[in-house]
C-alpha positions as CSV (number, residue, x, y, z in Angstrom):
1,X,-53.4,31.2,1.8
2,X,-50.9,30.4,4.6
3,X,-47.7,32.2,5.4
4,X,-45.5,29.8,3.5
5,X,-47.5,30.1,0.3
6,X,-47.5,33.9,0.6
7,X,-43.8,34.0,0.9
8,X,-43.4,31.7,-2.1
9,X,-45.8,34.0,-4.1
10,X,-43.8,37.1,-3.1
11,X,-40.5,35.4,-4.2
12,X,-42.0,34.6,-7.6
13,X,-43.3,38.1,-8.1
14,X,-40.0,39.5,-7.0
15,X,-38.1,37.4,-9.6
16,X,-40.5,38.6,-12.3
17,X,-40.0,42.2,-11.4
18,X,-36.2,41.8,-11.3
19,X,-36.4,40.5,-14.9
20,X,-37.7,43.8,-16.2
21,X,-35.3,46.5,-17.4
22,X,-35.6,49.3,-14.9
23,X,-36.0,52.3,-17.2
24,X,-38.8,54.3,-15.7
25,X,-39.0,57.0,-18.4
26,X,-39.0,54.7,-21.5
27,X,-42.0,54.3,-23.7
28,X,-43.9,51.0,-23.3
29,X,-43.1,50.0,-26.9
30,X,-39.3,50.5,-26.6
31,X,-39.5,48.9,-23.2
32,X,-41.0,45.7,-24.6
33,X,-38.5,45.8,-27.5
34,X,-35.7,45.7,-25.1
35,X,-36.9,42.3,-23.7
36,X,-34.9,39.3,-24.7
37,X,-36.3,35.8,-25.3
38,X,-35.0,34.8,-21.9
39,X,-36.9,37.6,-20.3
40,X,-40.2,36.5,-21.8
41,X,-39.5,33.0,-20.7
42,X,-38.9,34.0,-17.1
43,X,-42.1,36.1,-17.1
44,X,-44.2,33.3,-18.6
45,X,-42.7,30.7,-16.2
46,X,-43.4,33.1,-13.2
47,X,-47.0,33.5,-14.3
48,X,-47.5,29.7,-14.5
49,X,-46.0,29.3,-11.0
50,X,-48.4,32.0,-9.6
51,X,-51.3,30.2,-11.1
52,X,-50.2,26.9,-9.7
53,X,-49.8,28.5,-6.2
54,X,-53.2,30.1,-6.2
55,X,-55.2,27.4,-7.9
56,X,-53.5,24.2,-6.9
57,X,-52.5,25.2,-3.4
58,X,-48.8,25.4,-3.7
59,X,-46.1,22.8,-3.3
60,X,-47.2,20.0,-1.0
61,X,-44.4,18.5,1.0
62,X,-44.7,14.9,2.2
63,X,-44.9,14.7,6.0
64,X,-45.9,11.9,8.5
65,X,-49.3,13.5,8.6
66,X,-50.1,13.5,4.9
67,X,-47.9,10.7,3.6
68,X,-50.9,8.2,3.4
69,X,-53.2,10.8,1.8
70,X,-52.5,9.3,-1.6
71,X,-54.1,6.0,-2.6
72,X,-50.8,4.7,-4.0
73,X,-48.9,5.0,-0.7
74,X,-51.9,3.8,1.3
75,X,-52.1,0.7,-0.9
76,X,-48.3,0.2,-0.5
77,X,-48.6,0.5,3.3
78,X,-51.5,-1.9,3.5
79,X,-49.7,-4.5,1.3
80,X,-46.6,-4.4,3.4
81,X,-48.7,-4.7,6.5
82,X,-50.3,-7.9,5.1
83,X,-47.2,-9.3,3.4
84,X,-44.1,-8.2,5.4
85,X,-40.8,-9.1,3.8
86,X,-42.0,-8.4,0.3
87,X,-39.4,-7.0,-2.1
88,X,-39.7,-4.1,-4.6
89,X,-40.5,-6.0,-7.8
90,X,-43.0,-8.3,-6.0
91,X,-44.8,-5.3,-4.6
92,X,-44.8,-3.4,-7.9
93,X,-46.1,-6.5,-9.7
94,X,-48.9,-7.2,-7.2
95,X,-50.1,-3.6,-7.1
96,X,-49.7,-3.0,-10.9
97,X,-47.1,-0.3,-10.5
98,X,-43.9,0.5,-12.3
99,X,-40.9,-0.4,-10.1
100,X,-39.5,3.1,-10.3
101,X,-42.8,4.6,-9.2
102,X,-43.2,2.0,-6.4
103,X,-39.6,2.7,-5.2
104,X,-40.2,6.5,-5.1
105,X,-43.4,6.1,-2.9
106,X,-41.7,3.4,-0.7
107,X,-38.8,5.9,-0.1
108,X,-41.4,8.5,1.1
109,X,-42.9,5.9,3.5
110,X,-39.4,5.2,4.8
111,X,-38.5,8.9,5.2
112,X,-41.6,9.5,7.2
113,X,-40.7,6.5,9.5
114,X,-43.7,4.3,8.6
115,X,-41.8,1.4,7.0
116,X,-38.3,0.1,7.1
117,X,-36.2,-2.0,4.7
118,X,-33.5,-4.6,5.0
119,X,-31.4,-6.3,2.5
120,X,-32.0,-10.1,2.4
121,X,-30.4,-12.3,-0.2
122,X,-29.5,-9.3,-2.3
123,X,-33.0,-7.9,-2.3
124,X,-34.4,-5.0,-0.3
125,X,-37.5,-6.2,1.7
126,X,-39.9,-4.0,3.6
127,X,-41.8,-4.2,6.9
128,X,-43.8,-1.8,9.1
129,X,-42.1,0.2,11.9
130,X,-45.1,-0.3,14.1
131,X,-44.4,-3.9,14.8
132,X,-40.9,-3.2,16.2
133,X,-38.4,-6.2,16.4
134,X,-41.2,-8.7,16.0
135,X,-42.2,-7.2,12.6
136,X,-38.5,-7.2,11.5
137,X,-38.1,-10.9,12.4
138,X,-41.4,-11.7,10.6
139,X,-40.3,-9.8,7.5
140,X,-36.9,-11.6,7.4
141,X,-38.5,-15.0,8.0
142,X,-41.1,-14.6,5.3
143,X,-38.6,-13.1,2.9
144,X,-36.4,-16.3,3.3
145,X,-39.4,-18.6,2.9
146,X,-40.5,-17.0,-0.3
147,X,-37.9,-19.2,-1.9
148,X,-39.6,-22.4,-2.9
149,X,-36.8,-24.8,-1.7
150,X,-36.5,-22.9,1.6
151,X,-40.3,-23.2,2.1
152,X,-40.3,-26.9,1.4
153,X,-37.5,-27.5,3.9
154,X,-39.2,-25.4,6.6
155,X,-42.6,-27.1,5.9
156,X,-40.9,-30.5,6.1
157,X,-39.3,-29.7,9.4
158,X,-42.6,-28.4,10.8
159,X,-44.1,-31.8,10.1
160,X,-40.9,-33.9,10.8
161,X,-38.8,-32.2,13.5
162,X,-35.5,-33.6,14.5
163,X,-34.1,-34.5,11.1
164,X,-30.5,-34.0,10.0
165,X,-29.4,-32.5,6.8
166,X,-29.0,-35.7,4.7
167,X,-32.4,-36.9,5.8
168,X,-34.0,-33.6,4.7
169,X,-32.2,-33.7,1.4
170,X,-33.3,-37.3,0.7
171,X,-36.9,-36.7,1.7
172,X,-37.2,-33.6,-0.5
173,X,-35.0,-34.9,-3.4
174,X,-32.7,-31.9,-3.0
175,X,-28.9,-31.6,-3.2
176,X,-27.5,-31.7,0.3
177,X,-25.5,-28.5,-0.4
178,X,-28.7,-26.7,-1.3
179,X,-30.3,-27.9,1.9
180,X,-27.2,-26.8,3.9
181,X,-27.3,-23.3,2.4
182,X,-31.0,-22.8,3.2
183,X,-30.7,-24.3,6.7
184,X,-27.8,-21.8,7.4
185,X,-30.0,-18.9,6.4
186,X,-32.9,-20.2,8.4
187,X,-30.7,-20.8,11.4
188,X,-29.4,-17.2,11.3
189,X,-33.0,-15.9,11.1
190,X,-34.0,-18.1,14.1
191,X,-36.4,-20.2,12.1
192,X,-34.7,-23.4,13.1
193,X,-32.4,-24.5,15.9
194,X,-29.8,-27.3,15.8
195,X,-29.1,-30.1,18.3
196,X,-26.1,-32.4,18.4
197,X,-26.9,-34.1,21.8
198,X,-28.0,-37.5,20.4
199,X,-26.5,-37.5,17.0
200,X,-23.1,-37.1,15.2
201,X,-24.9,-34.9,12.8
202,X,-26.9,-31.8,13.9
203,X,-30.6,-32.4,13.8
204,X,-32.9,-29.5,13.3
205,X,-36.1,-28.3,14.9
206,X,-38.4,-25.5,13.8
207,X,-38.7,-22.6,16.2
208,X,-42.1,-21.0,17.0
209,X,-41.1,-18.2,14.6
210,X,-40.4,-20.8,11.9
211,X,-43.7,-22.6,12.4
212,X,-45.6,-19.3,12.5
213,X,-43.9,-18.1,9.3
214,X,-44.8,-21.3,7.4
215,X,-48.4,-20.8,8.4
216,X,-48.3,-17.2,7.2
217,X,-46.8,-18.2,3.9
218,X,-49.5,-20.9,3.4
219,X,-52.2,-18.4,4.2
220,X,-50.7,-15.9,1.7
221,X,-50.6,-18.5,-1.0
222,X,-54.1,-19.6,-0.3
223,X,-55.4,-16.0,-0.4
224,X,-53.6,-15.2,-3.7
225,X,-54.8,-18.5,-5.3
226,X,-58.4,-17.6,-4.3
227,X,-58.1,-14.1,-5.6
228,X,-56.7,-15.4,-8.9
229,X,-59.5,-18.0,-9.5
């Protein structure tokens, strides 16, 4: 038993001893009669804690060294590694966890600096710390493209670069306000870039990040479809 556990054990024993009525000369029978219900409860609770310390090994704190020792957190970490930009309910659904349980373990992964989160479109999405700025950009990009309309727009621009907003809306049969809203988000995330050099309207081109993100989303969809079949 290490020093920390011994200290904890001594504290528990001390609390139990303090709960006794310090009457050295009293008979054992009258001594026990003087105990209140609360005193018995304290003693029983103390005994349970001692058994827990001795048999289970004490209270285990989550540290960067042991945070991945549990299968739940290891699975969460691996899932975020494979699907950066995933949000809480998506992660919980895919790993068959309750959202509250997933949130607690994700918080431990954040506290030990293994993952980070960012709010995108009102949802908190997660990505690994190891990847640095590139991982954050990938997470933001893939989070945006999880929206079906955003994905269709990005996929269309990947195949037909240099189109303006109305052309995109007509080709995909979408309202031009919807296209404008998604294009704005993708522009801010550096998935597309605009050019007004040869047109009254801005025309849009996919960036390398945008093209890469579309391919990643396609690979994820293919993998999930294969797993489901």
